[in-house]
matplotlib code that plots the C-alpha trace (Angstrom):
import matplotlib.pyplot as plt

x = [19.7, 22.5, 22.1, 23.2, 20.4, 17.9, 19.5, 19.6, 15.9, 15.2, 17.3, 15.6, 12.1, 12.9, 14.8, 12.0, 9.5, 11.8, 12.4, 8.7, 8.2, 10.9, 9.3, 5.9, 6.3, 2.6, 2.2, 4.7, 2.9, -0.5, 0.7, 1.8, -1.1, -3.8, -2.2, -0.9, -4.4, -5.6, -2.7, -2.8, -6.5, -8.7, -6.6, -6.3, -10.1, -10.7, -8.0, -10.3, -13.2, -11.2, -8.3, -7.1, -6.6, -3.6, -3.5, -0.9, 1.8, 1.6, 2.7, 0.7, -2.3, -1.8, -3.3, -5.3, -2.7, -0.2, -2.6, -3.4, 0.2, 0.6, -2.9, -1.8, 1.3, -1.0, -3.0, 0.2, 0.9, -2.6, -3.0, 0.4, -0.3, -3.5, -1.8, 0.9, -1.7, -3.3, 0.0, -0.2, -3.7, -2.3, 0.7, -1.5, -3.8, -0.8, 0.8, 4.1, 3.4, 3.9, 7.6, 7.9, 5.7, 7.3, 10.8, 12.3, 11.8, 8.8, 5.8, 5.8, 9.3, 8.4, 5.3, 7.4, 9.9, 7.0, 5.7, 9.1, 9.6, 6.2, 6.9, 10.2, 8.5, 5.9, 8.6, 10.3, 7.0, 6.4, 9.7, 9.2, 5.9, 7.4, 10.0, 7.3, 5.4, 8.6, 9.1, 5.5, 6.2, 5.0, 8.2, 8.6, 11.6, 14.7, 15.0, 11.3, 12.0, 14.3, 12.0, 9.1, 10.9, 10.0, 6.4, 6.4, 7.7, 5.0, 2.2, 3.5, 3.5, 0.0, -1.7, 0.3, -0.7, -4.3, -4.0, -2.4, -5.2, -7.8, -6.0, -6.7, -10.4, -10.3, -9.9, -10.1, -8.3, -11.3, -13.0, -10.1, -10.8, -14.2, -12.8, -10.1, -12.6, -14.8, -11.8, -9.7, -12.2, -13.9, -10.5, -9.2, -12.2, -13.4, -10.1, -8.1, -6.3, -8.4, -10.0, -9.0, -11.1, -12.4, -13.9, -15.5, -17.0, -18.6, -20.2, -21.3, -20.6, -21.1, -18.5, -16.2, -16.5, -15.8, -12.8, -11.4, -11.8, -10.2, -6.6, -5.6, -6.4, -3.7, -1.2, -1.8, -1.3, 1.8, 3.2, 2.0, 3.7, 6.9, 7.1, 7.2, 9.7, 7.1, 6.0, 2.4, 2.7, -1.0, -0.9, 2.4, 1.0, -2.2, -0.6, 2.0, -0.6, -2.9, 0.0, 1.0, -2.6, -3.1, 0.2, -0.6, -4.0, -2.4, 0.2, -2.5, -4.5, -1.5, -0.9, -1.5, -2.8, -5.0, -5.5, -8.0, -5.5, -5.9, -9.6, -8.7, -6.3, -3.1, -2.6, -4.3]
y = [-23.2, -21.3, -17.9, -15.6, -16.4, -15.7, -12.3, -11.5, -12.2, -10.0, -7.2, -7.5, -7.3, -4.5, -2.6, -2.9, -1.5, 1.4, 2.3, 2.2, 4.5, 7.0, 7.2, 7.8, 11.2, 11.8, 8.7, 10.2, 13.5, 11.9, 9.9, 13.1, 15.3, 13.2, 13.3, 16.9, 18.1, 16.4, 17.9, 21.4, 21.9, 19.6, 19.4, 23.2, 23.4, 20.7, 21.8, 23.5, 21.1, 17.9, 18.6, 15.4, 15.0, 13.3, 9.7, 7.1, 7.4, 11.2, 12.7, 15.9, 17.4, 17.4, 19.2, 17.3, 17.6, 15.9, 13.0, 12.4, 12.2, 8.5, 7.9, 9.8, 7.6, 4.6, 6.3, 6.6, 2.9, 1.8, 3.6, 2.5, -1.1, -1.0, 0.7, -1.9, -4.6, -2.6, -2.9, -6.7, -6.8, -4.6, -6.9, -9.9, -8.3, -7.4, -10.8, -9.5, -11.3, -14.6, -13.7, -13.4, -16.3, -18.9, -18.3, -21.3, -19.5, -20.5, -18.2, -17.4, -16.0, -13.9, -12.5, -11.7, -9.9, -7.9, -7.0, -5.9, -3.7, -2.0, -1.6, 0.1, 2.5, 3.4, 3.9, 6.4, 8.3, 8.1, 9.6, 12.5, 13.2, 13.0, 15.5, 17.9, 17.4, 18.1, 21.4, 22.2, 21.9, 18.4, 16.8, 13.4, 12.4, 12.0, 8.3, 7.8, 8.2, 5.1, 3.2, 3.6, 1.8, -1.8, -0.7, 0.6, -2.7, -4.7, -2.3, -2.2, -6.0, -6.2, -3.8, -5.1, -8.7, -7.6, -6.0, -9.1, -11.2, -8.8, -9.0, -12.7, -12.0, -9.4, -10.4, -7.1, -3.9, -1.6, -3.6, -3.2, 0.5, -0.3, -3.0, -0.6, 2.0, -0.6, -1.7, 1.5, 3.9, 1.7, 0.5, 4.0, 5.9, 3.1, 3.1, 5.2, 7.0, 10.2, 9.9, 8.1, 5.0, 6.6, 9.4, 7.0, 5.1, 8.3, 8.9, 5.4, 2.1, 0.2, 2.3, 1.8, -2.0, -2.0, 0.2, -1.9, -5.0, -3.3, -4.6, -1.2, 0.4, -1.8, -1.0, 2.8, 2.4, 0.4, 3.3, 5.9, 4.2, 3.5, 7.1, 8.2, 5.5, 3.3, -0.3, -1.5, -5.3, -5.9, -3.8, -5.5, -9.0, -8.4, -6.6, -9.4, -12.1, -10.5, -10.0, -13.7, -14.8, -12.4, -13.3, -17.0, -16.5, -14.4, -17.1, -19.7, -17.5, -17.3, -21.1, -22.4, -25.7, -24.8, -21.1, -18.8, -18.1, -21.7, -21.0, -17.8, -19.3, -19.1, -15.4, -14.4]
z = [-9.3, -7.9, -6.1, -8.9, -11.4, -8.7, -7.9, -11.7, -11.9, -8.9, -10.3, -13.7, -12.3, -9.9, -12.5, -15.0, -12.5, -11.5, -15.1, -15.8, -12.7, -13.9, -17.4, -16.0, -14.3, -14.3, -12.1, -9.6, -9.5, -9.2, -6.3, -4.5, -5.5, -3.7, -0.2, -0.6, -1.3, 1.9, 3.8, 2.6, 1.9, 3.9, 7.0, 7.1, 6.9, 9.5, 11.9, 14.4, 14.1, 14.2, 16.5, 18.0, 21.8, 23.3, 22.2, 21.5, 20.1, 20.6, 23.8, 23.7, 22.0, 18.2, 15.2, 12.7, 10.0, 12.2, 12.8, 9.2, 7.8, 8.6, 7.0, 3.9, 3.8, 3.7, 0.9, -1.2, -0.7, -1.3, -4.6, -5.7, -4.9, -6.9, -9.8, -9.8, -10.1, -12.9, -14.8, -14.3, -15.9, -18.8, -19.3, -19.3, -22.0, -24.1, -23.7, -22.2, -18.9, -20.6, -21.0, -17.3, -16.2, -18.6, -17.1, -15.2, -11.9, -9.7, -10.0, -6.2, -6.6, -9.6, -7.8, -4.7, -6.9, -8.5, -5.0, -3.8, -6.8, -6.4, -2.6, -3.3, -5.7, -3.1, -0.5, -2.7, -3.1, 0.7, 1.6, -0.9, 0.7, 4.2, 3.1, 1.9, 5.1, 7.1, 5.1, 5.9, 9.6, 10.4, 11.7, 13.3, 15.4, 13.1, 13.8, 13.1, 9.4, 9.6, 12.0, 9.5, 6.7, 7.8, 8.3, 4.8, 3.4, 5.3, 4.2, 0.6, 0.4, 2.0, -0.4, -3.3, -2.5, -2.3, -5.8, -7.2, -5.8, -7.3, -10.7, -10.9, -10.9, -13.6, -17.2, -19.0, -18.3, -18.4, -15.6, -13.2, -12.5, -11.1, -8.9, -7.7, -6.7, -5.0, -2.8, -2.4, -1.1, 1.5, 2.7, 3.1, 4.5, 6.8, 8.7, 11.1, 8.3, 8.7, 12.1, 15.3, 16.2, 19.4, 17.3, 14.9, 17.8, 19.1, 15.7, 14.7, 16.4, 13.1, 11.3, 14.3, 14.1, 10.4, 10.8, 13.7, 11.6, 8.5, 8.1, 6.5, 9.9, 11.5, 8.7, 9.3, 13.0, 12.5, 10.3, 12.8, 15.8, 13.8, 12.6, 16.3, 17.4, 19.0, 18.4, 18.2, 18.5, 17.7, 14.5, 13.4, 14.0, 12.2, 9.3, 8.8, 9.1, 6.6, 4.2, 4.3, 3.7, 0.8, -0.7, -0.4, -2.1, -4.9, -5.5, -5.6, -8.0, -10.4, -10.2, -13.7, -12.5, -9.5, -9.5, -11.2, -14.0, -15.1, -15.9, -17.8, -20.3, -18.3, -18.6, -21.9]

ax = plt.figure().add_subplot(projection="3d")
ax.plot(x, y, z, "-o")
ax.set_aspect("equal")
plt.show()
């Protein structure tokens, strides 16, 4: 096929996701309430007890609320990725996903378009949150807000691919909420989103090992370094590698001949 039909397909999938996001204002507010509660309430209470000493990429001693902003950015993307996958389960139950999957385009392309759409939605939410944080007094270097965009795209694809992979295992909509909680909270709390790794190591070596192995930790560090105009090659490499593996597994799961969807009736 020529290029234009592929672009029309991309525009249709992305446009549908953006329209759904605009019509669900409660989803936008919920995505902001969670990180803002952590920023305005918990961070203020933990400021004195959990002040963070000088560590990369920061040049001086920082307050706790400055440290957790990249982690809260990751929280927004993590919850949005899972919610986007929840919509996939809903569409599959309602039968509307058939319309998408029976198109002449390969399924890997349709899934990538879906991931791109959800990633763009999460990026909009992230920049609104960063604007509120800037107004609150937590200000990164001006170019950092541009540097962080590629990190947001990689993280969005990673958590979105994870959600797609999970959706291949869940047949009914009501079961997905439990799976989401089982994945989201361990990924978020057992990472460097709220506490630096060296502080976790002081508290529990086991928790430190789990957090260091957690790919979400590396995604958060990639965002943290990019927001302050720095590059963390290890975090980028691990995040990209995990994204590719999860995406490949999700595409395989939605393969009608070899994946898990084949054993579930092809999307019913």
